[in-house]
C-alpha positions as CSV (number, residue, x, y, z in Angstrom):
1,X,6.0,-0.2,-12.9
2,X,4.6,-3.8,-11.5
3,X,7.8,-3.6,-9.0
4,X,6.6,0.2,-8.7
5,X,3.2,-1.2,-7.1
6,X,5.0,-4.1,-5.4
7,X,6.4,-1.9,-3.4
8,X,3.5,0.0,-2.1
9,X,1.4,-3.1,-1.6
10,X,4.6,-4.2,0.8
11,X,4.1,-1.2,2.6
12,X,0.7,-1.4,3.4
13,X,1.5,-5.4,4.4
14,X,3.8,-4.2,7.0
15,X,1.0,-1.5,8.5
16,X,-1.3,-4.3,8.6
17,X,1.1,-6.6,10.3
18,X,1.4,-3.7,12.4
19,X,-1.9,-3.5,13.5
20,X,-2.0,-6.8,14.4
21,X,1.1,-6.7,16.2
22,X,-0.4,-4.3,18.4
23,X,-3.7,-5.9,18.1
24,X,-5.3,-2.7,16.8
25,X,-4.2,-0.3,19.6
26,X,-4.1,2.8,16.9
27,X,-7.6,1.4,14.7
28,X,-9.5,3.6,16.9
29,X,-7.9,6.8,16.6
30,X,-6.6,6.7,12.9
31,X,-10.4,5.4,11.5
32,X,-11.2,9.2,13.7
33,X,-8.8,10.7,11.8
34,X,-10.0,9.7,8.3
35,X,-13.3,10.7,9.0
36,X,-12.1,14.4,9.0
37,X,-11.6,14.1,5.5
38,X,-15.5,13.3,4.9
39,X,-18.2,15.4,3.2
40,X,-20.6,16.0,6.1
41,X,-17.3,17.2,8.4
42,X,-15.5,19.2,5.7
43,X,-19.4,20.7,4.8
44,X,-19.3,21.7,8.6
45,X,-15.8,23.1,8.4
46,X,-16.6,25.3,5.1
47,X,-19.8,26.8,6.8
48,X,-18.3,27.8,10.2
49,X,-15.9,30.0,8.2
50,X,-18.0,30.7,5.2
51,X,-21.2,31.5,7.8
52,X,-19.8,33.3,10.7
53,X,-16.1,33.6,11.0
54,X,-14.3,34.6,7.7
55,X,-16.8,35.1,4.6
56,X,-13.6,35.5,2.5
57,X,-12.1,31.9,3.6
58,X,-14.8,30.8,3.5
59,X,-14.6,31.3,-0.3
60,X,-11.3,30.0,-0.6
61,X,-12.8,26.9,0.8
62,X,-16.0,26.4,-1.2
63,X,-13.3,26.4,-4.2
64,X,-11.2,24.3,-3.4
65,X,-13.0,21.8,-1.6
66,X,-16.0,21.8,-4.4
67,X,-13.4,22.1,-7.2
68,X,-11.5,18.9,-5.9
69,X,-14.8,16.6,-6.1
70,X,-14.8,17.8,-9.8
71,X,-10.8,17.2,-10.7
72,X,-11.0,13.8,-8.3
73,X,-13.6,12.0,-10.0
74,X,-12.0,13.2,-13.2
75,X,-9.5,11.0,-12.5
76,X,-11.1,8.5,-10.8
77,X,-12.6,7.3,-13.6
78,X,-10.1,7.8,-16.1
79,X,-7.3,5.6,-14.1
80,X,-10.1,3.1,-13.3
81,X,-7.5,1.4,-10.6
82,X,-8.3,-1.2,-8.1
83,X,-8.6,-1.1,-4.5
84,X,-5.9,-2.9,-2.7
85,X,-7.2,-5.6,-1.6
86,X,-8.3,-6.0,-4.9
87,X,-4.8,-5.7,-6.2
88,X,-3.1,-8.3,-3.0
89,X,-5.4,-10.4,-1.3
90,X,-3.7,-10.5,1.7
91,X,-4.6,-7.1,2.5
92,X,-6.8,-7.2,4.8
93,X,-8.3,-3.3,5.2
94,X,-10.2,-2.5,8.9
95,X,-13.7,-3.6,8.3
96,X,-15.3,-0.3,9.1
97,X,-13.7,1.5,7.1
98,X,-14.1,0.1,4.0
99,X,-18.2,1.4,4.7
100,X,-16.7,4.3,2.3
101,X,-14.2,2.9,0.3
102,X,-16.2,1.9,-2.8
103,X,-15.7,2.4,-6.5
104,X,-11.7,3.1,-7.8
105,X,-8.6,3.7,-6.2
106,X,-6.9,6.2,-7.6
107,X,-6.8,9.0,-6.6
108,X,-7.8,9.3,-2.7
109,X,-11.1,11.4,-2.2
110,X,-10.0,12.1,1.3
111,X,-6.4,13.2,0.7
112,X,-8.4,14.9,-1.4
113,X,-10.7,16.9,0.6
114,X,-8.5,17.1,3.5
115,X,-6.0,19.0,0.9
116,X,-8.8,21.1,-0.2
117,X,-9.7,22.2,3.5
118,X,-7.2,21.7,6.0
119,X,-4.7,22.3,3.4
120,X,-6.8,25.8,2.3
121,X,-6.8,26.6,5.8
122,X,-3.0,26.6,6.4
123,X,-2.5,28.9,3.2
124,X,-5.3,31.2,4.8
125,X,-3.2,31.1,8.3
126,X,0.3,30.8,7.1
127,X,1.6,33.6,9.0
128,X,0.7,31.8,12.2
129,X,3.4,29.1,12.2
130,X,1.6,27.0,14.9
131,X,-1.6,26.7,13.2
132,X,0.0,26.7,9.6
133,X,2.0,23.3,10.9
134,X,-0.6,21.8,13.0
135,X,-3.5,21.9,9.7
136,X,-0.7,20.7,7.7
137,X,0.3,17.8,9.8
138,X,-3.4,17.0,9.6
139,X,-3.4,16.6,5.9
140,X,-0.5,14.5,6.3
141,X,-2.5,12.5,9.7
142,X,-5.5,11.6,6.9
143,X,-3.5,11.0,4.4
144,X,-1.6,8.5,6.3
145,X,-4.8,7.0,7.7
146,X,-6.0,5.6,4.3
147,X,-2.9,3.6,3.9
148,X,-2.7,2.6,7.4
149,X,-6.3,1.4,6.9
150,X,-5.1,-0.3,3.6
151,X,-8.2,1.3,1.7
152,X,-5.4,3.5,0.0
153,X,-1.9,3.1,-1.9
154,X,0.5,5.6,-1.1
155,X,-0.1,6.4,-4.8
156,X,-3.1,7.0,-4.5
157,X,-2.9,9.5,-1.5
158,X,0.8,11.4,-2.9
159,X,-1.1,12.3,-5.8
160,X,-4.4,13.3,-4.4
161,X,-1.7,15.5,-2.4
162,X,-0.1,17.4,-4.9
163,X,-3.2,17.4,-7.2
164,X,-5.0,19.4,-4.2
165,X,-1.6,21.4,-3.8
166,X,-2.4,22.8,-7.2
167,X,-5.8,23.2,-6.9
168,X,-4.7,25.5,-3.8
169,X,-2.8,27.7,-6.0
170,X,-4.8,28.0,-9.1
171,X,-7.9,28.8,-6.7
172,X,-5.9,31.5,-5.9
173,X,-5.1,33.0,-8.8
174,X,-8.6,32.7,-9.9
175,X,-10.1,34.3,-7.5
176,X,-7.4,36.9,-7.2
177,X,-8.6,37.1,-11.2
178,X,-12.2,37.8,-10.5
179,X,-11.8,40.2,-8.3
180,X,-10.0,42.5,-10.7
181,X,-12.2,42.6,-13.5
182,X,-15.9,43.1,-14.4
183,X,-18.0,39.8,-15.4
184,X,-15.5,37.7,-14.8
185,X,-17.6,35.8,-12.3
186,X,-19.2,34.6,-15.1
187,X,-16.5,33.8,-16.6
188,X,-15.2,31.5,-14.0
189,X,-19.2,29.5,-13.1
190,X,-19.6,29.3,-16.7
191,X,-16.7,27.2,-17.1
192,X,-16.9,25.4,-13.9
193,X,-20.5,24.3,-15.6
194,X,-19.1,23.3,-18.6
195,X,-16.7,21.0,-16.5
196,X,-19.3,19.6,-14.3
197,X,-21.4,18.4,-17.7
198,X,-18.5,17.4,-18.7
199,X,-17.8,15.1,-16.2
200,X,-21.2,14.1,-16.6
201,X,-21.2,12.9,-20.2
202,X,-17.7,11.9,-19.7
203,X,-18.0,9.2,-17.3
204,X,-21.7,8.1,-18.7
205,X,-19.8,7.4,-22.5
206,X,-16.5,6.2,-21.7
207,X,-15.1,2.6,-21.5
208,X,-14.3,1.0,-18.1
209,X,-13.1,-2.4,-17.4
210,X,-15.5,-5.1,-16.2
211,X,-13.4,-7.8,-13.9
212,X,-15.1,-10.2,-11.9
213,X,-13.9,-12.6,-8.8
214,X,-15.5,-15.9,-8.0
215,X,-18.4,-14.4,-10.2
216,X,-18.8,-10.9,-8.7
217,X,-18.0,-7.9,-10.3
218,X,-15.2,-6.0,-9.0
219,X,-16.5,-2.0,-9.5
220,X,-19.3,-2.0,-10.8
221,X,-19.4,0.9,-14.3
222,X,-22.6,2.0,-13.5
223,X,-21.9,3.1,-10.1
224,X,-19.1,5.2,-11.5
225,X,-21.3,6.8,-13.5
226,X,-23.7,6.7,-11.0
227,X,-21.1,8.9,-8.4
228,X,-20.5,11.5,-11.5
229,X,-24.3,13.1,-10.6
230,X,-23.4,13.7,-6.7
231,X,-20.1,15.2,-7.2
232,X,-21.4,17.7,-10.1
233,X,-24.6,18.5,-8.3
234,X,-22.6,19.2,-5.4
235,X,-20.8,21.5,-7.6
236,X,-22.7,23.1,-9.3
237,X,-25.2,24.0,-6.4
238,X,-22.0,25.4,-4.2
239,X,-21.1,27.8,-7.2
240,X,-24.7,28.4,-8.3
241,X,-25.2,29.6,-5.3
242,X,-21.7,32.0,-4.8
243,X,-22.2,34.1,-8.0
244,X,-25.9,34.7,-7.1
245,X,-24.4,35.5,-3.6
246,X,-22.0,37.8,-5.2
247,X,-24.3,39.5,-7.4
248,X,-27.6,39.8,-5.2
249,X,-26.9,39.2,-1.4
250,X,-22.9,40.6,-0.5
251,X,-24.0,39.4,3.2
252,X,-21.6,39.6,5.8
253,X,-20.8,36.9,8.9
254,X,-23.6,38.1,11.7
255,X,-22.8,41.3,13.6
256,X,-23.2,39.8,17.1
257,X,-20.8,38.1,19.9
258,X,-19.3,34.7,20.0
259,X,-22.4,33.2,21.6
260,X,-25.0,34.8,18.8
261,X,-22.4,33.6,16.4
262,X,-22.1,29.6,18.3
263,X,-26.1,29.3,17.7
264,X,-25.6,31.0,13.9
265,X,-23.6,27.6,13.3
266,X,-25.2,25.6,15.4
267,X,-28.4,25.9,13.8
268,X,-27.3,26.2,10.1
269,X,-25.6,23.4,10.9
270,X,-27.8,20.9,12.5
271,X,-30.2,22.0,9.7
272,X,-27.0,21.0,6.5
273,X,-26.0,17.5,8.9
274,X,-30.4,16.9,8.1
275,X,-30.2,17.5,4.5
276,X,-27.2,15.4,4.2
277,X,-28.6,12.6,6.1
278,X,-32.2,12.5,4.6
279,X,-32.4,15.1,1.5
280,X,-31.7,12.4,-1.2
281,X,-33.7,9.8,0.4
282,X,-36.4,11.7,0.1
283,X,-35.5,13.2,-3.5
284,X,-35.2,9.5,-4.3
285,X,-39.0,8.8,-3.7
286,X,-39.8,10.7,-6.9
287,X,-36.8,11.1,-8.9
288,X,-34.5,8.3,-11.0
289,X,-31.7,8.0,-9.0
290,X,-29.4,9.9,-10.7
291,X,-31.9,13.2,-11.1
292,X,-32.3,12.7,-7.7
293,X,-29.2,12.5,-6.2
294,X,-27.6,15.3,-8.4
295,X,-30.8,17.7,-7.3
296,X,-30.5,17.0,-3.6
297,X,-26.5,17.6,-3.6
298,X,-27.0,20.8,-6.2
299,X,-29.7,21.8,-3.1
300,X,-27.3,21.3,-0.4
301,X,-24.5,22.6,-2.6
302,X,-27.2,26.1,-2.6
303,X,-28.2,25.7,0.9
304,X,-24.4,26.2,2.1
305,X,-23.2,29.1,-0.7
306,X,-27.0,31.2,-0.5
307,X,-29.9,30.1,1.2
308,X,-28.6,30.2,4.6
309,X,-26.3,33.1,4.5
310,X,-29.6,34.9,3.3
311,X,-31.1,34.1,6.6
312,X,-28.1,35.5,8.2
313,X,-28.6,38.7,5.8
314,X,-31.7,39.2,7.1
315,X,-30.7,39.0,10.3
316,X,-27.9,41.6,9.8
317,X,-30.1,44.1,8.4
318,X,-32.9,43.9,10.5
319,X,-31.5,43.6,13.9
320,X,-27.9,43.7,14.0
321,X,-28.0,47.3,13.3
322,X,-31.0,47.6,15.9
323,X,-28.4,46.5,18.4
324,X,-26.0,48.4,18.0
């Protein structure tokens, strides 16, 4: 096992040496590729499809992205594997990439998000070879960027990708199962609710390794416990909205032309970015950190799957038919 880890670290050192030899010529592009695996971009991509392009495709993205958040967090706090630069002090990640490379390393969250979004789109557009291979390439590029920036080992990204592909298969089957039976959406939501509760309980009470380097704790267990609250909040908010929308709203994408749809996405997307940036600080003024993060993320998930779709539904009912 140590030999296997050693080979991975040598690979990262080779990439680091390449960065140094080329004077960071590829740093900018690989850093911005890795940003495509961030929450903000992924949620905007989901919103684009769910709100204005293809609702069915958007639902598949919702299940894979928010499901990946929960599964990835379970795996992170179970494995408790340190980041590459902790495992080998010769490794020096690109400094600005370390901002979002916190907590444990295994498995890669960015790769999980990439597989759950770009990978899911590849499944939905499988018949289009250009789109299929372009989207799959994007997943691999984001995974590679995590190695290039030296914030993840190959093991982190490969396992994350395998788990993500497994989720693509499972969610496809689950959505078909829900469609073909009565009240199966309630059963599916109940399972998700239980999983989110278990995630919070598990991360709250499990044992974490506590190691120090030069008097500084390497990974703070309190931070890892705290991180489960926003993940569970996002997932529960999104799936609560999905269930409510499915049962009581059943909206359709805006019944208007290209520019109308573009305006719907732009307006809703700007609100989404604003919520991601400012909602949590507002909640933290009145709530404890875990409850504040959970509540703000729950509301963001709810906004994506039902609150803004209600605006679209209202438009379709009141205005689209009159225009037709």
